[in-house]
A tleap script that builds the chain and sets N, CA, C and O, in Angstrom:
source leaprc.protein.ff14SB
mol = sequence {
  NMET SER ASP LEU ILE ARG LEU THR GLY ILE
  HIE GLY PHE GLY TYR HIE GLY LEU PHE GLU
  HIE GLU ARG THR ASN GLY GLN ASP PHE PHE
  VAL ASP LEU GLU LEU ASN ILE ASP LEU SER
  THR ALA SER LYS SER ASP ALA ILE GLU ASP
  THR VAL ASN TYR ALA ASP ILE THR ASP LEU
  VAL VAL THR GLU ILE THR ALA ASP PRO VAL
  SER LEU ILE GLU LYS LEU ALA GLY ARG ILE
  ALA GLU ARG ILE LEU ASN THR TYR VAL LYS
  VAL ASN THR VAL THR VAL THR ILE HIE LYS
  PRO GLN ALA PRO VAL ALA VAL SER LEU LYS
  ASP ILE ALA VAL GLN ILE THR ARG THR CARG
}
set mol.1.N position { 184.986 112.131 96.252 }
set mol.1.CA position { 184.131 111.439 97.106 }
set mol.1.C position { 183.752 112.048 98.024 }
set mol.1.O position { 184.105 113.197 98.286 }
set mol.2.N position { 182.810 111.232 98.792 }
set mol.2.CA position { 182.585 111.423 100.743 }
set mol.2.C position { 182.562 110.669 100.790 }
set mol.2.O position { 183.051 110.172 101.805 }
set mol.3.N position { 181.819 109.528 99.480 }
set mol.3.CA position { 181.001 108.008 100.744 }
set mol.3.C position { 181.843 107.076 101.327 }
set mol.3.O position { 182.813 106.555 100.776 }
set mol.4.N position { 181.530 106.918 102.226 }
set mol.4.CA position { 181.891 106.362 103.409 }
set mol.4.C position { 181.190 104.744 104.645 }
set mol.4.O position { 180.348 104.791 105.541 }
set mol.5.N position { 181.823 103.808 104.237 }
set mol.5.CA position { 182.013 102.761 105.036 }
set mol.5.C position { 183.018 102.704 105.691 }
set mol.5.O position { 184.205 102.653 105.369 }
set mol.6.N position { 182.075 102.722 107.447 }
set mol.6.CA position { 182.621 102.956 108.362 }
set mol.6.C position { 182.470 101.698 109.344 }
set mol.6.O position { 181.293 101.513 109.654 }
set mol.7.N position { 183.578 100.582 110.036 }
set mol.7.CA position { 182.859 99.291 110.324 }
set mol.7.C position { 184.691 98.948 111.498 }
set mol.7.O position { 185.885 98.717 111.312 }
set mol.8.N position { 183.254 99.235 113.149 }
set mol.8.CA position { 183.756 99.625 114.227 }
set mol.8.C position { 183.749 98.148 114.867 }
set mol.8.O position { 183.106 97.120 114.651 }
set mol.9.N position { 185.028 98.628 115.985 }
set mol.9.CA position { 185.868 97.831 117.033 }
set mol.9.C position { 185.459 95.527 116.512 }
set mol.9.O position { 184.780 94.677 117.089 }
set mol.10.N position { 186.190 95.489 115.428 }
set mol.10.CA position { 185.865 94.558 114.989 }
set mol.10.C position { 187.642 94.051 115.861 }
set mol.10.O position { 188.835 94.352 115.892 }
set mol.11.N position { 186.470 92.968 116.510 }
set mol.11.CA position { 187.391 91.814 117.523 }
set mol.11.C position { 188.092 90.821 117.119 }
set mol.11.O position { 187.573 90.085 116.280 }
set mol.12.N position { 189.682 90.474 117.678 }
set mol.12.CA position { 190.416 89.674 117.789 }
set mol.12.C position { 191.373 89.159 118.369 }
set mol.12.O position { 192.445 89.765 118.371 }
set mol.13.N position { 191.271 88.104 118.916 }
set mol.13.CA position { 192.592 87.845 119.666 }
set mol.13.C position { 194.397 87.401 119.052 }
set mol.13.O position { 194.748 86.439 118.370 }
set mol.14.N position { 194.894 88.081 119.400 }
set mol.14.CA position { 196.136 88.485 118.582 }
set mol.14.C position { 197.350 87.888 119.548 }
set mol.14.O position { 197.152 87.635 120.736 }
set mol.15.N position { 198.804 87.669 118.804 }
set mol.15.CA position { 199.712 87.421 119.247 }
set mol.15.C position { 201.115 88.663 119.806 }
set mol.15.O position { 202.278 88.523 120.184 }
set mol.16.N position { 200.338 89.651 119.618 }
set mol.16.CA position { 200.939 90.129 118.491 }
set mol.16.C position { 202.468 91.498 119.400 }
set mol.16.O position { 202.647 91.940 118.265 }
set mol.17.N position { 203.044 91.978 119.902 }
set mol.17.CA position { 204.289 92.759 119.992 }
set mol.17.C position { 205.185 92.537 120.452 }
set mol.17.O position { 205.763 91.518 120.075 }
set mol.18.N position { 205.665 93.191 121.293 }
set mol.18.CA position { 207.778 93.068 121.160 }
set mol.18.C position { 207.947 92.283 122.447 }
set mol.18.O position { 209.042 91.867 122.826 }
set mol.19.N position { 206.647 92.077 123.190 }
set mol.19.CA position { 207.470 91.308 124.691 }
set mol.19.C position { 206.761 89.979 124.340 }
set mol.19.O position { 205.691 89.527 123.933 }
set mol.20.N position { 208.272 89.551 124.833 }
set mol.20.CA position { 207.800 87.562 125.247 }
set mol.20.C position { 206.204 87.122 125.558 }
set mol.20.O position { 205.534 86.284 124.956 }
set mol.21.N position { 205.828 87.950 126.675 }
set mol.21.CA position { 204.675 87.466 127.497 }
set mol.21.C position { 203.763 88.319 126.556 }
set mol.21.O position { 203.043 88.775 127.445 }
set mol.22.N position { 203.290 88.842 125.461 }
set mol.22.CA position { 202.337 88.950 124.542 }
set mol.22.C position { 202.199 88.111 123.700 }
set mol.22.O position { 201.198 87.780 123.065 }
set mol.23.N position { 203.940 87.493 123.668 }
set mol.23.CA position { 203.611 86.727 121.942 }
set mol.23.C position { 203.386 85.103 122.560 }
set mol.23.O position { 203.658 84.069 121.951 }
set mol.24.N position { 202.911 85.197 123.701 }
set mol.24.CA position { 203.017 83.724 124.229 }
set mol.24.C position { 201.736 83.982 124.823 }
set mol.24.O position { 201.044 83.016 124.503 }
set mol.25.N position { 200.673 85.210 125.903 }
set mol.25.CA position { 199.697 84.798 126.207 }
set mol.25.C position { 198.131 85.635 125.133 }
set mol.25.O position { 196.912 85.618 125.303 }
set mol.26.N position { 198.584 85.948 124.606 }
set mol.26.CA position { 198.345 87.190 123.676 }
set mol.26.C position { 197.172 88.453 124.197 }
set mol.26.O position { 197.673 89.286 124.953 }
set mol.27.N position { 196.197 88.585 123.976 }
set mol.27.CA position { 195.213 90.142 124.206 }
set mol.27.C position { 194.515 90.065 123.030 }
set mol.27.O position { 194.686 89.527 121.936 }
set mol.28.N position { 193.733 90.708 123.518 }
set mol.28.CA position { 192.504 91.749 122.546 }
set mol.28.C position { 193.116 92.825 121.665 }
set mol.28.O position { 193.985 93.591 122.082 }
set mol.29.N position { 192.609 92.853 120.377 }
set mol.29.CA position { 193.088 93.764 119.522 }
set mol.29.C position { 191.169 94.319 118.924 }
set mol.29.O position { 190.198 93.564 118.881 }
set mol.30.N position { 191.191 95.535 118.625 }
set mol.30.CA position { 189.666 95.994 117.996 }
set mol.30.C position { 190.020 96.759 116.495 }
set mol.30.O position { 191.242 96.870 116.584 }
set mol.31.N position { 189.671 97.291 115.294 }
set mol.31.CA position { 190.091 97.599 114.142 }
set mol.31.C position { 188.860 97.985 114.377 }
set mol.31.O position { 187.828 97.455 114.788 }
set mol.32.N position { 189.318 99.409 113.899 }
set mol.32.CA position { 188.138 100.103 113.340 }
set mol.32.C position { 188.470 100.868 111.665 }
set mol.32.O position { 189.587 101.166 111.242 }
set mol.33.N position { 187.146 101.052 110.940 }
set mol.33.CA position { 187.710 100.600 109.482 }
set mol.33.C position { 187.150 101.870 108.599 }
set mol.33.O position { 185.921 101.938 108.612 }
set mol.34.N position { 187.455 102.337 108.250 }
set mol.34.CA position { 186.408 103.239 107.155 }
set mol.34.C position { 187.329 103.621 105.789 }
set mol.34.O position { 188.520 103.931 105.778 }
set mol.35.N position { 186.314 103.492 104.525 }
set mol.35.CA position { 186.660 103.134 103.299 }
set mol.35.C position { 185.642 103.902 102.228 }
set mol.35.O position { 184.454 103.991 101.916 }
set mol.36.N position { 186.722 104.300 101.955 }
set mol.36.CA position { 186.203 105.289 100.810 }
set mol.36.C position { 186.205 104.529 99.705 }
set mol.36.O position { 187.147 103.950 99.165 }
set mol.37.N position { 184.316 104.615 99.221 }
set mol.37.CA position { 183.927 103.715 97.938 }
set mol.37.C position { 183.131 104.468 97.726 }
set mol.37.O position { 182.397 105.081 98.501 }
set mol.38.N position { 183.241 104.490 96.234 }
set mol.38.CA position { 181.887 105.524 95.340 }
set mol.38.C position { 180.482 104.333 95.388 }
set mol.38.O position { 180.320 103.224 94.879 }
set mol.39.N position { 179.640 105.201 96.254 }
set mol.39.CA position { 178.351 104.340 96.731 }
set mol.39.C position { 177.153 104.555 95.702 }
set mol.39.O position { 176.379 103.610 95.547 }
set mol.40.N position { 176.952 105.702 95.007 }
set mol.40.CA position { 176.492 106.247 94.344 }
set mol.40.C position { 175.760 105.397 93.203 }
set mol.40.O position { 174.869 105.938 92.549 }
set mol.41.N position { 176.187 103.856 92.920 }
set mol.41.CA position { 175.629 102.985 92.028 }
set mol.41.C position { 174.975 102.002 93.187 }
set mol.41.O position { 173.854 101.518 93.027 }
set mol.42.N position { 175.759 101.750 94.352 }
set mol.42.CA position { 174.862 100.881 95.390 }
set mol.42.C position { 173.344 101.533 95.621 }
set mol.42.O position { 172.319 101.020 95.172 }
set mol.43.N position { 173.389 102.654 96.336 }
set mol.43.CA position { 172.055 103.307 96.311 }
set mol.43.C position { 171.498 103.542 95.451 }
set mol.43.O position { 170.470 104.162 95.724 }
set mol.44.N position { 171.688 103.303 94.160 }
set mol.44.CA position { 169.841 102.805 93.517 }
set mol.44.C position { 170.036 101.465 92.919 }
set mol.44.O position { 169.306 101.382 91.931 }
set mol.45.N position { 170.586 100.591 93.072 }
set mol.45.CA position { 170.676 99.770 92.444 }
set mol.45.C position { 169.821 98.215 93.903 }
set mol.45.O position { 169.255 97.138 93.716 }
set mol.46.N position { 170.246 99.074 95.286 }
set mol.46.CA position { 170.569 97.757 96.022 }
set mol.46.C position { 170.514 96.348 96.511 }
set mol.46.O position { 169.727 95.622 97.119 }
set mol.47.N position { 172.002 96.271 95.837 }
set mol.47.CA position { 172.932 95.272 94.911 }
set mol.47.C position { 174.237 94.734 95.956 }
set mol.47.O position { 175.300 94.639 95.342 }
set mol.48.N position { 174.263 94.607 96.472 }
set mol.48.CA position { 175.695 93.833 96.622 }
set mol.48.C position { 176.671 94.184 96.315 }
set mol.48.O position { 177.488 94.611 97.132 }
set mol.49.N position { 176.889 94.117 95.075 }
set mol.49.CA position { 177.612 93.395 93.886 }
set mol.49.C position { 177.903 95.257 93.698 }
set mol.49.O position { 178.558 95.558 92.700 }
set mol.50.N position { 177.726 95.700 94.043 }
set mol.50.CA position { 177.726 97.559 93.293 }
set mol.50.C position { 178.379 97.979 94.824 }
set mol.50.O position { 178.503 99.190 95.006 }
set mol.51.N position { 178.675 97.349 95.595 }
set mol.51.CA position { 179.921 98.234 96.964 }
set mol.51.C position { 180.779 96.911 97.263 }
set mol.51.O position { 181.286 96.082 96.507 }
set mol.52.N position { 180.739 97.058 98.894 }
set mol.52.CA position { 181.657 95.611 99.803 }
set mol.52.C position { 180.409 94.402 100.358 }
set mol.52.O position { 179.187 94.346 100.213 }
set mol.53.N position { 181.222 93.693 100.908 }
set mol.53.CA position { 180.297 92.746 101.843 }
set mol.53.C position { 181.096 92.755 103.025 }
set mol.53.O position { 182.183 92.218 103.240 }
set mol.54.N position { 180.091 93.728 104.033 }
set mol.54.CA position { 180.865 93.658 104.769 }
set mol.54.C position { 180.924 92.474 105.892 }
set mol.54.O position { 181.090 92.899 107.035 }
set mol.55.N position { 180.859 91.608 105.807 }
set mol.55.CA position { 180.612 90.629 106.883 }
set mol.55.C position { 182.542 89.656 106.250 }
set mol.55.O position { 183.508 89.318 106.934 }
set mol.56.N position { 182.313 89.559 104.893 }
set mol.56.CA position { 183.927 88.988 104.427 }
set mol.56.C position { 185.278 90.104 104.830 }
set mol.56.O position { 186.363 89.592 105.104 }
set mol.57.N position { 185.095 92.011 104.848 }
set mol.57.CA position { 186.036 92.027 105.540 }
set mol.57.C position { 185.690 92.220 106.734 }
set mol.57.O position { 186.359 93.122 107.238 }
set mol.58.N position { 184.837 91.715 107.512 }
set mol.58.CA position { 185.479 91.734 108.439 }
set mol.58.C position { 186.395 90.334 109.129 }
set mol.58.O position { 187.196 90.005 110.004 }
set mol.59.N position { 185.823 89.994 108.330 }
set mol.59.CA position { 186.384 87.785 108.601 }
set mol.59.C position { 188.232 88.367 107.682 }
set mol.59.O position { 189.065 88.622 108.552 }
set mol.60.N position { 188.629 88.498 106.631 }
set mol.60.CA position { 189.507 89.179 106.281 }
set mol.60.C position { 190.055 90.005 107.206 }
set mol.60.O position { 191.207 89.590 107.078 }
set mol.61.N position { 190.182 91.240 108.426 }
set mol.61.CA position { 190.160 91.623 110.018 }
set mol.61.C position { 190.571 90.384 110.926 }
set mol.61.O position { 191.350 90.554 111.864 }
set mol.62.N position { 190.099 89.287 110.670 }
set mol.62.CA position { 190.184 88.906 111.924 }
set mol.62.C position { 191.442 87.611 111.599 }
set mol.62.O position { 192.225 86.809 112.106 }
set mol.63.N position { 191.087 87.971 110.791 }
set mol.63.CA position { 191.615 86.415 110.246 }
set mol.63.C position { 193.324 87.137 110.271 }
set mol.63.O position { 194.339 86.546 110.641 }
set mol.64.N position { 193.224 88.633 109.736 }
set mol.64.CA position { 194.202 89.309 109.723 }
set mol.64.C position { 195.089 89.009 111.479 }
set mol.64.O position { 196.132 88.366 111.597 }
set mol.65.N position { 194.249 89.731 112.752 }
set mol.65.CA position { 194.960 89.568 113.753 }
set mol.65.C position { 195.028 87.984 114.864 }
set mol.65.O position { 195.466 87.868 116.009 }
set mol.66.N position { 194.423 86.987 113.974 }
set mol.66.CA position { 194.805 86.000 114.378 }
set mol.66.C position { 195.760 85.521 114.076 }
set mol.66.O position { 196.380 84.899 114.938 }
set mol.67.N position { 196.325 85.615 112.615 }
set mol.67.CA position { 197.699 84.801 111.941 }
set mol.67.C position { 199.139 85.862 112.901 }
set mol.67.O position { 199.406 86.261 114.035 }
set mol.68.N position { 199.671 85.890 111.543 }
set mol.68.CA position { 201.471 85.320 111.675 }
set mol.68.C position { 201.403 87.082 112.962 }
set mol.68.O position { 201.116 88.246 112.679 }
set mol.69.N position { 201.636 86.718 113.718 }
set mol.69.CA position { 202.312 87.489 115.069 }
set mol.69.C position { 203.610 88.633 114.247 }
set mol.69.O position { 204.434 88.378 113.368 }
set mol.70.N position { 203.421 89.461 114.729 }
set mol.70.CA position { 203.532 91.337 114.292 }
set mol.70.C position { 204.632 91.434 115.527 }
set mol.70.O position { 204.480 90.577 116.397 }
set mol.71.N position { 205.268 91.981 115.635 }
set mol.71.CA position { 206.300 93.070 116.865 }
set mol.71.C position { 205.182 94.355 116.611 }
set mol.71.O position { 204.511 94.349 117.644 }
set mol.72.N position { 204.753 95.269 115.870 }
set mol.72.CA position { 204.351 96.616 115.543 }
set mol.72.C position { 202.937 96.536 115.388 }
set mol.72.O position { 202.658 96.223 114.230 }
set mol.73.N position { 202.017 96.689 116.057 }
set mol.73.CA position { 200.981 97.173 115.358 }
set mol.73.C position { 200.284 98.002 114.276 }
set mol.73.O position { 199.133 98.155 113.865 }
set mol.74.N position { 201.783 98.568 113.943 }
set mol.74.CA position { 201.692 99.802 112.543 }
set mol.74.C position { 201.872 98.767 111.137 }
set mol.74.O position { 201.610 98.828 109.936 }
set mol.75.N position { 202.396 97.941 111.959 }
set mol.75.CA position { 202.880 96.501 111.182 }
set mol.75.C position { 201.394 96.135 110.484 }
set mol.75.O position { 201.154 96.129 109.276 }
set mol.76.N position { 200.400 95.811 111.660 }
set mol.76.CA position { 199.346 94.643 111.501 }
set mol.76.C position { 198.564 95.963 110.837 }
set mol.76.O position { 197.874 95.565 109.899 }
set mol.77.N position { 198.490 96.911 110.961 }
set mol.77.CA position { 197.732 98.081 110.026 }
set mol.77.C position { 198.319 98.090 108.954 }
set mol.77.O position { 197.512 98.433 108.090 }
set mol.78.N position { 198.871 97.982 108.718 }
set mol.78.CA position { 199.707 98.010 106.859 }
set mol.78.C position { 199.257 96.191 106.882 }
set mol.78.O position { 198.378 96.498 106.078 }
set mol.79.N position { 199.205 95.763 106.933 }
set mol.79.CA position { 198.848 93.760 106.542 }
set mol.79.C position { 197.482 94.640 106.270 }
set mol.79.O position { 197.519 94.901 105.068 }
set mol.80.N position { 196.111 95.302 106.932 }
set mol.80.CA position { 195.376 94.684 106.553 }
set mol.80.C position { 194.946 95.940 105.875 }
set mol.80.O position { 193.739 95.949 105.629 }
set mol.81.N position { 195.467 96.782 105.582 }
set mol.81.CA position { 195.152 97.574 105.076 }
set mol.81.C position { 195.414 97.174 102.605 }
set mol.81.O position { 194.628 97.201 101.658 }
set mol.82.N position { 196.996 96.875 102.766 }
set mol.82.CA position { 197.018 96.549 101.825 }
set mol.82.C position { 196.209 95.080 101.515 }
set mol.82.O position { 196.149 94.804 100.317 }
set mol.83.N position { 195.674 94.253 102.308 }
set mol.83.CA position { 195.276 93.119 102.211 }
set mol.83.C position { 193.404 93.994 101.435 }
set mol.83.O position { 192.921 93.759 100.328 }
set mol.84.N position { 193.024 94.618 102.155 }
set mol.84.CA position { 191.852 95.503 101.835 }
set mol.84.C position { 192.071 95.736 100.345 }
set mol.84.O position { 191.660 95.077 99.390 }
set mol.85.N position { 192.583 96.488 100.371 }
set mol.85.CA position { 193.064 97.682 98.955 }
set mol.85.C position { 193.458 96.038 97.573 }
set mol.85.O position { 192.927 95.910 96.469 }
set mol.86.N position { 194.325 95.245 98.106 }
set mol.86.CA position { 194.206 94.291 97.067 }
set mol.86.C position { 193.166 93.933 96.788 }
set mol.86.O position { 192.739 94.180 95.660 }
set mol.87.N position { 192.676 93.484 97.376 }
set mol.87.CA position { 191.122 92.575 97.221 }
set mol.87.C position { 190.191 93.011 96.943 }
set mol.87.O position { 189.797 92.508 95.891 }
set mol.88.N position { 189.210 94.109 97.516 }
set mol.88.CA position { 188.748 95.594 97.160 }
set mol.88.C position { 189.012 95.968 96.077 }
set mol.88.O position { 189.791 96.903 96.260 }
set mol.89.N position { 188.828 95.807 94.780 }
set mol.89.CA position { 188.593 97.226 93.684 }
set mol.89.C position { 187.913 98.198 93.970 }
set mol.89.O position { 188.716 99.128 94.055 }
set mol.90.N position { 187.417 98.380 94.071 }
set mol.90.CA position { 186.335 99.541 94.770 }
set mol.90.C position { 186.763 100.478 95.778 }
set mol.90.O position { 186.862 101.705 95.769 }
set mol.91.N position { 187.045 99.389 96.852 }
set mol.91.CA position { 187.670 100.918 97.605 }
set mol.91.C position { 188.541 101.563 97.340 }
set mol.91.O position { 189.490 100.850 97.014 }
set mol.92.N position { 188.842 102.952 97.280 }
set mol.92.CA position { 190.139 103.900 96.732 }
set mol.92.C position { 190.890 103.937 98.472 }
set mol.92.O position { 191.938 103.419 98.856 }
set mol.93.N position { 190.134 104.547 99.044 }
set mol.93.CA position { 190.941 104.913 100.346 }
set mol.93.C position { 190.214 103.606 101.576 }
set mol.93.O position { 189.054 103.193 101.593 }
set mol.94.N position { 191.077 103.308 102.266 }
set mol.94.CA position { 191.396 102.990 103.480 }
set mol.94.C position { 192.357 103.624 104.642 }
set mol.94.O position { 193.588 103.650 104.636 }
set mol.95.N position { 191.305 104.218 105.821 }
set mol.95.CA position { 192.274 103.818 107.268 }
set mol.95.C position { 191.409 102.957 107.847 }
set mol.95.O position { 190.220 102.677 108.001 }
set mol.96.N position { 192.813 102.584 108.166 }
set mol.96.CA position { 192.839 101.511 109.566 }
set mol.96.C position { 193.479 102.023 111.213 }
set mol.96.O position { 194.622 102.475 111.290 }
set mol.97.N position { 192.852 101.923 112.093 }
set mol.97.CA position { 193.030 102.201 113.466 }
set mol.97.C position { 193.038 100.623 113.659 }
set mol.97.O position { 192.410 99.743 113.069 }
set mol.98.N position { 193.925 100.573 114.645 }
set mol.98.CA position { 194.442 99.037 115.602 }
set mol.98.C position { 194.349 99.707 117.036 }
set mol.98.O position { 194.911 100.692 117.516 }
set mol.99.N position { 193.547 98.918 117.475 }
set mol.99.CA position { 192.864 99.359 119.421 }
set mol.99.C position { 194.132 98.283 119.854 }
set mol.99.O position { 194.282 97.214 119.262 }
set mol.100.N position { 194.855 98.649 120.769 }
set mol.100.CA position { 195.651 97.968 121.572 }
set mol.100.C position { 195.392 98.391 123.228 }
set mol.100.O position { 195.915 99.184 124.011 }
set mol.101.N position { 194.638 97.713 123.268 }
set mol.101.CA position { 194.032 98.279 125.337 }
set mol.101.C position { 194.795 97.704 126.555 }
set mol.101.O position { 195.067 98.032 127.711 }
set mol.102.N position { 194.960 96.878 125.867 }
set mol.102.CA position { 196.088 96.222 126.567 }
set mol.102.C position { 197.480 95.999 126.702 }
set mol.102.O position { 197.986 95.039 127.283 }
set mol.103.N position { 198.357 97.361 125.880 }
set mol.103.CA position { 199.470 97.212 125.598 }
set mol.103.C position { 200.114 97.329 127.168 }
set mol.103.O position { 199.565 98.004 128.040 }
set mol.104.N position { 201.363 96.565 127.384 }
set mol.104.CA position { 202.376 97.104 128.166 }
set mol.104.C position { 202.509 97.994 128.728 }
set mol.104.O position { 203.730 97.981 128.886 }
set mol.105.N position { 202.147 98.876 129.217 }
set mol.105.CA position { 203.368 100.448 129.264 }
set mol.105.C position { 202.701 100.367 131.115 }
set mol.105.O position { 201.852 99.641 131.632 }
set mol.106.N position { 203.722 101.672 131.765 }
set mol.106.CA position { 204.265 101.466 133.164 }
set mol.106.C position { 203.093 102.802 133.640 }
set mol.106.O position { 203.432 103.510 134.589 }
set mol.107.N position { 201.667 103.100 132.899 }
set mol.107.CA position { 201.302 103.829 133.465 }
set mol.107.C position { 199.367 103.249 133.054 }
set mol.107.O position { 199.132 102.249 132.376 }
set mol.108.N position { 198.538 103.925 133.503 }
set mol.108.CA position { 196.938 103.374 133.218 }
set mol.108.C position { 196.428 103.803 132.547 }
set mol.108.O position { 196.186 104.890 133.072 }
set mol.109.N position { 195.844 103.808 131.313 }
set mol.109.CA position { 195.779 104.427 130.066 }
set mol.109.C position { 194.611 103.806 129.663 }
set mol.109.O position { 194.674 102.586 129.810 }
set mol.110.N position { 193.044 104.416 128.979 }
set mol.110.CA position { 192.047 103.516 128.319 }
set mol.110.C position { 192.465 103.007 127.263 }
set mol.110.O position { 191.795 102.009 127.000 }
set mol.111.N position { 193.443 103.253 126.340 }
set mol.111.CA position { 193.941 102.515 124.968 }
set mol.111.C position { 194.718 103.597 124.765 }
set mol.111.O position { 194.622 104.778 125.097 }
set mol.112.N position { 195.942 102.625 123.821 }
set mol.112.CA position { 196.315 103.069 121.858 }
set mol.112.C position { 196.058 102.505 121.288 }
set mol.112.O position { 195.555 101.385 121.374 }
set mol.113.N position { 196.466 103.423 120.125 }
set mol.113.CA position { 195.845 103.028 118.921 }
set mol.113.C position { 196.943 103.741 118.031 }
set mol.113.O position { 197.608 104.752 118.259 }
set mol.114.N position { 196.922 103.068 117.174 }
set mol.114.CA position { 197.834 103.762 115.607 }
set mol.114.C position { 197.180 103.380 114.857 }
set mol.114.O position { 196.603 102.294 114.806 }
set mol.115.N position { 197.176 104.586 113.870 }
set mol.115.CA position { 195.965 104.734 112.726 }
set mol.115.C position { 196.766 104.857 111.580 }
set mol.115.O position { 197.269 105.937 111.270 }
set mol.116.N position { 196.895 103.993 111.033 }
set mol.116.CA position { 197.144 104.659 108.880 }
set mol.116.C position { 196.403 105.054 108.121 }
set mol.116.O position { 195.400 105.597 108.584 }
set mol.117.N position { 196.561 104.959 106.517 }
set mol.117.CA position { 195.805 105.426 105.861 }
set mol.117.C position { 196.211 105.273 104.909 }
set mol.117.O position { 197.388 105.586 104.735 }
set mol.118.N position { 195.294 104.612 103.619 }
set mol.118.CA position { 195.662 104.690 101.576 }
set mol.118.C position { 195.503 104.048 101.619 }
set mol.118.O position { 194.933 103.151 102.240 }
set mol.119.N position { 196.442 104.536 100.264 }
set mol.119.CA position { 195.227 104.760 98.913 }
set mol.119.C position { 195.896 104.243 97.375 }
set mol.119.O position { 197.065 104.201 96.992 }
set mol.120.N position { 194.864 103.951 96.831 }
set mol.120.CA position { 194.825 103.100 95.309 }
set mol.120.C position { 195.785 103.530 95.364 }
set mol.120.O position { 196.591 103.363 94.448 }
savepdb mol mol.pdb
quit
């Protein structure tokens, strides 16, 4: 199946990181999602019941970003993927990319990102 829903740049402010200042001050996180889902019925029916609600999924992502801090964005990505697969049975595969553009590294860079893919 090649049907895909892509959500890009979901923003949340969280307190994730290895360092105390990250846990105290927080920073911006951005999440991209790719959801593999059979959209053949929705493409004919024009009914929300035949797909997934994008607003609900973005709310889920922001809740995870702003909830319990973790040390690694790898863990955050896994937590988001697990919740999506557990909540939305129509989603067959989810790819989660977490962007941490303010990561505390010694050199100037545009972004640090982690991407994971999980399949039902």
